[in-house]
C-alpha positions in Angstrom: 110.7 104.4 101.0 107.5 105.0 103.5 104.5 105.6 101.0 102.5 107.3 103.5 105.0 110.5 104.2 104.8 111.0 100.7 100.6 110.6 100.5 100.6 112.8 103.8 102.5 115.1 102.0 99.6 115.0 99.3 97.1 115.8 101.9 98.3 118.4 103.4 99.0 120.3 100.0 95.5 119.6 99.2 93.9 121.2 102.5 96.5 123.8 102.5 95.4 125.1 99.0 92.4 124.9 99.8 92.7 127.3 102.8 92.2 130.1 100.8 88.4 129.4 100.3 85.6 129.2 102.4 84.5 126.8 104.8 82.7 124.9 102.6 85.4 124.7 100.3 87.8 123.5 103.2 85.6 120.9 103.9 85.3 119.5 100.8 89.0 120.4 99.9 89.4 117.9 103.1 87.1 115.1 102.2 88.9 114.8 98.7 92.7 114.6 100.8 90.8 111.6 102.2 89.3 110.3 99.8 92.8 110.0 97.7 95.2 108.1 99.7 94.3 104.5 98.4 94.8 106.0 94.7 98.0 108.1 95.6 99.8 105.0 97.6 98.8 102.9 94.4 99.7 105.5 91.5 103.1 106.2 93.6 103.8 102.0 93.5 103.0 102.1 90.2 105.8 104.5 89.7 108.1 103.1 91.8 107.3 99.9 89.8 107.7 101.5 86.8 110.9 102.8 87.6 112.6 99.5 89.1 111.8 97.9 85.7 113.4 101.1 83.5 116.1 100.6 85.6 116.0 96.9 85.0 116.3 96.8 81.5 119.2 99.6 81.0 121.2 97.0 83.3 122.0 93.9 81.6 123.9 92.3 84.7 121.5 93.1 87.1 118.0 92.7 88.2 116.2 95.1 89.8 112.2 95.3 91.2 110.4 96.5 93.9 108.3 95.3 96.6 105.3 96.1 99.6 106.4 95.7 103.3 103.7 97.2 104.8 103.6 100.7 104.1 107.2 100.9 102.9 108.6 100.2 99.2 111.5 98.5 99.2 113.9 97.9 96.2 115.8 95.2 95.3 118.8 95.1 93.1 120.5 91.0 92.2 123.4 90.2 90.0 122.2 88.3 87.2 124.6 85.8 87.7 123.8 85.1 91.1 122.3 81.3 91.5 119.0 80.6 91.1 117.0 80.1 94.1 115.6 76.5 94.5 112.1 76.3 92.3 109.3 77.0 94.9 106.1 74.5 94.4 104.3 77.2 94.2 100.5 74.9 94.1 101.8 73.4 97.5 102.4 76.6 98.8 99.0 77.7 98.0 97.3 74.6 98.8 98.5 74.3 102.3 98.0 77.5 103.5 96.0 77.6 106.8 95.6 80.2 109.7 92.9 83.0 111.1 90.9 84.7 108.2 91.5 88.4 107.9 89.1 90.7 106.9 89.4 93.4 103.8 87.7 96.3 102.7 87.6 96.5 99.0 86.0 99.3 96.7 85.2 98.0 93.0 83.4 100.2 90.2 80.2 99.3 90.1 80.5 97.6 86.5 83.6 96.0 87.9 81.4 94.7 91.1 78.8 92.8 89.0 81.2 91.2 86.8 82.6 89.4 89.5 79.3 88.6 91.3 78.3 87.1 87.7 81.8 84.7 87.6 81.3 84.1 91.1 78.1 82.6 90.6 79.0 81.2 87.5 81.5 78.9 89.9 79.1 78.6 92.4 80.9 80.3 95.1 80.2 83.6 97.2 82.0 86.8 95.8 84.3 86.7 98.9 85.1 83.1 98.0 85.8 83.9 94.7 87.9 87.3 95.5 89.8 84.7 98.1 90.9 82.2 95.3 91.2 85.4 92.5 94.3 86.7 94.7 95.4 83.4 95.4 95.3 82.9 91.8 97.4 86.2 91.1 99.7 85.4 93.7 100.5 82.1 92.6 101.1 83.7 89.2 103.3 86.1 90.2 105.8 83.7 92.7 106.0 81.5 89.5 106.9 83.8 87.7 109.6 85.2 89.8 111.0 81.9 90.4 111.0 81.2 86.7 113.2 84.4 85.7 116.8 84.7 86.0 117.6 86.7 89.4 114.0 86.8 90.3 112.8 87.1 94.1 109.6 86.3 95.9 107.8 89.6 95.8 109.3 91.1 92.5 106.0 93.1 91.2 108.0 93.9 88.0 105.4 93.3 85.4 106.3 92.3 81.0 104.2 94.5 78.4 102.6 91.3 78.0 101.9 90.5 81.6 100.4 95.0 81.9 98.0 94.0 79.5 96.1 90.9 80.8 94.7 91.1 84.2 95.8 88.7 86.9 95.6 85.1 86.6 93.4 86.0 83.3 94.0 83.2 81.4 90.4 82.8 79.4 88.3 81.1 82.0 85.7 82.0 84.6 88.0 80.7 87.7 89.8 83.4 89.5 93.5 83.1 89.3 93.3 80.3 86.9 94.8 80.5 83.9 94.1 78.3 80.2 97.6 76.1 81.4 96.2 75.4 85.0 92.5 74.6 83.4 94.2 72.0 80.6 96.4 70.4 83.8 93.6 69.6 85.9 91.8 68.4 83.1 94.4 65.8 82.5 94.6 64.6 85.9 97.0 67.3 87.0 97.3 70.0 89.8 
């Protein structure tokens, strides 16, 4: 399913509805239609993820999930009796990452940005480094969960109820993407 098709339809409907108003109303509607695009994309992905989770709960012999592939949401269905994939050494996969750095524009609520800056400062790193570590930690946790779930698959974005109530990588540490388990292992001389 192409997310952009649905977002464009929503944007066009909003602009069309404002066509009945004066020129200023149309300008405001056009600006709002553009501003809503990121939220609409995330909402569509969230709805697809929730639907996949509901379907997964009702199919005892199948594992259902969705993943984002560029601008497309891809549904994946696997048999529960499918042989589990070989365990992936998640830490090694992220520790050996190299390549070009890509620039990303991120919009955060001011309060969230302030808290992230504070956490970055406490860890003695820049906000960009802290955010990069947070993303790596969240992806590491997601890969760990998907490879441990029977019938799970990499890129599976379904979350359990307890995972939905926690932020990615939130395990009581101020280090982004690290859980308390990761911190304990590191303190014991582990990863």
